[in-house]
GUNU-298713 format. One record per residue: x, y, z of N, C-alpha, C in turn. Coordinates in pm, whole numbers, plus 50000, padded with zeros to 5 digits. Layout:
BEGIN
XYZXYZXYZ;...
***
This chain:
BEGIN
303340726087579304320715887542305700721787513;305870734887532307180740987513308170735587616;309430734587577310480729887667311600740287676;312300740087788313450749187802314700742687746;315860748887767317100743787707317510730087760;317000726287879317290712887936316240702587899;315270706887819314220697587777313100696087877;313040705187974312010704388079310740711488034;309640704188043308330709688008307650714988134;306490721988119305750726188239305380714388330;305130702788270304810690988352306000686888439;307210687188380308420684188456308590694188572;308390707088541308610717388642307580716588755;306340712988719305310711388822305670699788916;306210688988860306660677488942307850681489028;308780689088969309980693389043309620702189161;308540710089146308110718889255307170712389353;306740699989323305820692889413304400697989406;304010704089292302670709789278301720699289219;301180690889305300350679589262299120684089186;298450694789232297230699589166297520704589024;298670711189008299070715988874299350704088782;300030693988834300300681788756298990675488710;298040674788802296740668688771296020676588661;296030689888669295360698388569296020697088431;297360696588430298080695288302297760681988233;297670671388314297390658088258295950656988209;295050665088267293650664888226293410672388095;294370680488052294190688887933294050680287807;293160684487720292840676587599294040674587509;294920684387502296060683687409297320677587472;297200672887595298370666687661298610652887603;299780650187548300080636887492300320626687603;300700614787563301040604387661302200609287746;302040609987879303110614987967304430607687949;304360595287903305570587387882306450593287772;305820600587681306550606387568307190619787606;306800625287720307340638287761308600635987844;309740636787781311020634387850311950646087825;312890648087917313860658987901315080654287823;316100662387820317310658987742318080647087799;317770643187922318450631887986317580619287987;316460619787914315580608187905314720606188029;314520616688107313750615388232312310619988213;311390611588260309980615288255309570622388384;308290624888402307810632188518308080624988649;308060611588647308310603788770309780604888811;310660604488711312090606288739312340619688808;311710630288756311940643688810311400644788953;310210639388977309620639789111310490632189211;311010620589170311870612589258313200619589282;313750625589175315040632689185314950644389282;313820651189283313640662889369313030659289505;312690646589525312180642189655310770646989684;309920647989582308550652789600307620641089630;307440638489758306680626789803305220627389759;304590638989768303180640289733302920637089586;303830641389500303690638389357303850623389333;304860617489397305090602989383303870595189433;303320599489544302130592889600300960593789503;300760605489440299700607389342299920598189221;301150597189174301460588789058301210573989089;301610569689208301440555589246299960551689258;299110561489284297680558689298296930559589166;297600564389062296960565988930297370554388839;296420546088801296720534288719297270538088581;296930549988533297420554188403298850559188406;299350562888523300710568388535301710558588593;301210548988671302120540388746302980531588656;302580529988529303380521888436304750528188410;304880541288436306170548088412307140546288528;306730539688634307500539288758308820531788742;308910522988640310150515388618310900519688493;310470530888431311170535888312312600539988349;313490538388252314900541888273315280554088190;316150562388247316630574188173317820570188086;318520580088033319640577087941320770569288008;320870570288142321910562988215321370549988276;320140546688243319550534188294318960535288432;318890547388487318370549188623316840549788624;316250542388716314810543188740314560554088845;313310557988868313040567588976313590563189111;313610549889139314150544989265315650547589274;316360545689162317790548789159318040563489191;317270572389129317480586789146317130591389287;316050586089343315680589689480316730584989579;317320573289551318390568089637319640576589625;319990580089501321200587889477321140601489546;319940607689548319780620889608319330620189754;319240608089809318920605989951317570612289991;316510606989933315160611189970314460599090035;314620597190167314130584990232312630582690220;311840593390228310390591690222309950586690085;310570591889980310250587489844310710573089823;311920569789869312440556089858311510546389931;311070550290050310170541790128308860539390053;308290549989995307030548789920307200539689799;308310540989728308550532789609308760518189645;309500515589751309790501689788308560494489842;307580501989892306350495789943305390492089830;305590497789710304690494989598305170482589524;304300472689515304700459789458304970460489308;304530471289241304770472589097306150478189065;306850483189165308190488589143309190476989134;310000477089031311020466689010312230469689099;312390461889205313480464089300314820458389253;314770450189146316000443789097316590450988976;315950461988933316410469088813317830474488832;318650473188728320020478288732320200488788624;321050498688651321340509088552322500504688462;323020513688382324090510088287325430507388355;325510510788485326710507488563326530494488640;325470486988607325140474288675324900476288824;324240487188859323960490188999322460489389026;322120482489135320760483689187320720495989277;319540499189328319440510689420320270508289545;320320495689592321100492589712322590494489687;323050490989568324460493289534324820508089547;323900516789504324140531189513324210535589660;323290530289741323260534289883324480529289958;325040517989918326210512389986327460520889966;327450529789868328610538289844328840548089958;327750552390024327930561890133327770555590270;327390542790278327180536490408328450535190492;329620531190435330810529390520331380542390577;331020553890520331660566490559330870574090665;330540567390773329800573590883328560580990830;327560573590778326450579690706325610588990792;324970598690727324060607690794322750600490823;321850607090898320550601090927319780598290799;319810607690705319090605990579319620594090501;320920592590494321520581290422321190567990489;321220567990623320900555690696319460551590674;318550561390667317130558390645316900552690506;317590558090406317470552890269317950538490263;319110535890323319670522290324318740512590397;318170516790510317260508390587316020504990505;315450514890436314250512590354314530502490243;315690503390182316040494190073316290480090125;316990478890237317280465690294316000458690339;315100466090404313880459990455312940455690342;313130461690222312290458190108312880446890024;313940440590074314590429290006315310433389878;315700445989866316510450189752317890443889767;318400437889661319670430689670320780438489601;322000435289638323160440389566323270432989434;323700440089330323930433189204325080423389217;326000425989313327130416889337326660403089378;325490402189443324970389389487324460380889370;324280387489253323770380389137324860377189037;326110378189080327200374088994328140385188952;327730397688970328600408788931329700410689035;330830415488990331950417789082332220432889094;331130440789085331290455289090331660460089229;331330452089332331670455889469332770446589518;333910452189551335060444189593335180444089744;335200432189799335340430589944336750425789974;337500432790056338870428490086338890415090158;339780406390117339860392890173341010391990273;340900382590370341970380890468343320377890404;343300371390285344560367590221345330379590168;344670391390163345320402790101346330409790193;346620403990308347700408390394347600422690441;348580430790402348680444590451347490452990408;346900449890291345750457590244344520454890331;344360442390372343250438990461343430445690597;344680445890647344950452290775344660467290768;345020473590655344750487790637343240490290634;342510481390564341040482490558340440481290697;340960471790777340500469890915340690482590998;341890488390986342210500291066341330512191028;341120514090896340290525190850338870524090902;338310511890899336940509890945336830510591096;337880506091167337870506891314337840521391360;338500530191284338520544491320337120550391323;336210545091238334840550091234334080546791362;334460535691427333740530991546334440534291677;335700538291668336500540091790335900550591883;335550562091830334990572791914333660568591975;332850561491898331560556791948331730546992064;332690537892048332950528092154333460534892280;334410544192265334970551192381333910559392453;333010565592377331930573492438331000564492521;330670552992466329770543792536330440538092661;331740535592655332460530892774332420541492882;332610554192843332560565192939331170566193004;330120565192921328740565792973328490554193070;328920542193031328720530393116329460531793249;330670537493244331450539493366330760549393460;330220560193403329500570093485328270563693551;327540555493474326360548693531326770539393644;327870532193626328370523193731328710530993858;329380542293841329770550693955328540555894030;327570560793953326340566194013325570555194085;325440543594019324700532494079325370527594208;326710527094208327440522494326327240532094443;327420545194416327290555094524325860555794577;324880554094487323470554294529323140541994612;323720530694574323470518394650324070518794789;325170526194806325800527294938325030536995028;324630548494971323860558495049322380556395023;321760547395094320360543695071319420554995110;318310556895037317340567295074316710564095210;316650574295295316090572295428317120568495532;318330564495489319390560995582319260546995640;320140543995737320160530795802319960532095952;319610520996010319360520696155320710521196229;320840530496324322110532096397322100525296534;321030518396567320950511896698320360497996685;320540489896789319980476396791318510476996831;317680467396791318030456596696318000461496552;318610453896464318660457596322319670468396292;320780468396364321820478496342322360477496198;322400488996128322930489295990321910486095883;320710481795921319680478495823318980491195775;318470490895652317780502395595316490505095672;316230517995699315040521695775313750519095697;313840519895565312640518195480312610504595413;313200494695478313380481495419312060475095376;311000477095452309730470395424308820478395331;309260489895289308460498295201308550492895057;307400492494985307350486894849308240494694753;308270507994766309090516094678310580513994701;310950510494825312360507694854312790494894784;311900484994782312220472294713312410474594563;311540483294505311690486794364313020493994340;313380502894431314640510294421315840500694420;315860491294514316980481794525317090473294399;315950468594350315950460194230316510467894110;316030480094090316450487993974317910492293982;318360496094101319740500694114320720489094094;320280476994133321100464894111321220461793962;320080462393891320090460093746320960470493676;320860482893719321640493693659323140491693682;323480487693803324890485693839325540474793754;324930463093754325540451693685325340452293534;324270459093491324070460993348325150469893289;325500480593360326550489693311327920482993312;328180474693415329450467293418329520457593300;328410450993271328360441793157328620449193026;328030461093012328240469092891329710472992876;330370476292987331800479692981332620467892930;332340456092984333090444092943332860441092795;331590442392751331280439892609332030449692520;332080462292561332740472592481334260471292484;334800465392590336240462492593336570452192485;335680442492466335850432792357335900440092222;335120450892209335060458192083336380465192050;337270466592150338530473692127339690464292094;339390451892064340440442192032340980443791890;340340452591809340880455491676340200448491562;339260439291591338560432291484337260439791454;337070443691327335910451791289334600444291309;334600431291277333380423191293332980422391440;333960420091525333710419291669333250432791723;333800443691671333420456991716331950459891684;331530456691562330140459191521329180450691603;329540437891624328690428991702328600433591847;329720437891904329740442592043328850454992061;328890463991962328040475891969326560472091964;326230462391880324830458091869324320452092000;325200445292073324810439192200324810449492313;325830458192312325990467792423324900478392425;324430482692310323430493292304322130489692377;321530477992353320320474492429320590472992579;321760467292614322110465892756322200479492823;322820488892754322950502492806321580509192819;320690506192726319330511492734318600506692858;318780493792891318150488093012318720494693137;320030496993139320640503093258320180517493277;320050524993168319580538793179318130539293227;317310530193176315910529693218315780525893365;316520515593406316450511093546316990521893641;318020529393598318540540293680317490551293696;316750553993589315690564093594314570559893689;314190547093682313130542093770313610541993916;314890538793937315450538894073315410553094131;315730562994048315660576894094314230580494133;313270576494050311870579394079311440573094212;311830560494233311450553594356312090560094478;313370564094466314080570294578313460583694617;313130591894515312530604994542311140603294605;310380593694552309030591394605309080586894751;310110579194785310250574494923310380585995022;311170595894987311490606495084310500617995084;309570618394984308590629394982307150624194984;306980611395013305650605295005304650611295105;305140617495212304220623495310303510635895254;304110642395154303480653895091302890649194957;301610645394961301000637994850301000645494717;300720658794718300630666094591301990666794523;303060668594602304410669094545304830655394494;304520644994573304880631294533304180627494402;302900631294388302140628094266302700635594146;303010648494166303550656594057304880651094005;305760647994101307070642494063306910628993995;305970620894042305710607793983305290609193835;304370618393810303890620593672305030625293582;305830634793633306960639793554307960628593522;308260620493622309210609493602308700599493500;307430595993508306860586393414306920591793272;306590604793254306630610893120308040610393063;309030613993145310400614293095310960600193072;310550590693153311010576793132310440571393001;309170574192973308560569892847309240576592728;309590589492744310300596592639311680590492616;312350587192726313670580792717313590567592641;312570559492676312400546592609312110548392461;311260557992429310900560592290312140564492208;312930573592261314120578192189315140566992175;315270558792279316260548092275315840536992179;314530534192175314020524192080314260528991937;314050541891912314330547491780315810546191744;316660548091844318110547491820318580533291791;318040523591865318580509891860317850500391765;316530501691758315770491391687314970496391567;314490508591572313620513291465314150526291405;313930528291274313310518891182314200506891156;313600495291141314340482891130314610479390984;315730472590961316030467690826315490453590806;314710448690903314130435290893313190434290774;313190422690710312320420390594310990414190633;310780411890762309510406590809308410416990787;307320413290716306260423090685305670429790810;305510422090918304930427591041305850438391100;307150435291109308110444891164308230457191074;308130454890941308180466190847307030475890873;305860470490902304690479090928304850486591060;305420479791161305670486591289306690497791269;307650495391181308720505091159308260517491083;307060516891024306620527790935306570541191008;305960541391127305780554191198307090559491257;307940550891316309280555991353310060561391234;309870554891117310540559490995310060573590959;308740575690965308180588890935308690599391033;308800595391161309270604791263310710609091234;311560599591198312960602791171313110610891042;312250608190942312300616490820311840630690853;310880631990944310450645390987311580652691058;312340645591144313490651591209314520656191107;314740647691007315720650890904315300663190823;314000664690800313480676090723313710689390796;313820688790929314030701091003315360707590967;316330699490921317620704890880317530712390747;316500708790666316360715390536316050730290553;
***
């Protein structure tokens, strides 16, 4: 029960290090008092420390123990619950685990009148990192609300009536999206160029004599029909994405965000259809050599599925939707992205 100068006991340090077995042994000891009474100089119990340090295994152990889970909503000297601290330190896996537990109070506010979502919104406008975006997504999907929605005016939203200040706010936020929009326009333009040139130079060539002068030699082949369909979708899909993104450059932040949300899925369809068109075109010209055609087909299918998986992660998952079914579907993409984020550690 000895504590250091910061008031940290061996139980606190075991939680900070993520040593679940040590925590379990300490709690089993006959002379261990009520864990709720073991707090440091900042009023933090073992759950606060585990959440602050992002120790998912310890949090998972605590949530499964009926004797410990009562501490999950305790507040420290600043009024922060473990959910507040995990959000502040950007630990998405811990935030996700806490928001999924129905005993965690999602509406709790600290002494600054902030919910966990209020804390996450502080870093959202500034081009957030993957970790910050995952924390914000987990909180939104769990129906965590801003304290501002309950009557507090702690979050100030610039109004159109504020004249030059609103215009300055618009310009600052547009700068965050400008590079993204320009990059997507460039990608869409390249896809349009590739699709156009591929559509003109058809695989297998065209007939140079009558009858059927100028017609494609492989017109009746099933793979050629798939190629034409996909290259057409790719061509007009990319043109549509360009037009949508031009709308995003009109200077209105709301229109820019909405245009990006629409353009991203359209661009995903064009990239996928272009990939399938390439597969069909290659298969057409090498189909006489069966082993090579089969090998290339397998490789193309694997890479197309990988492309779809990565694009779905980018555009749709993990989702901030509050629908329980979508939340469950989002669980594994969420774990995958937290695993990616951990690689940076």
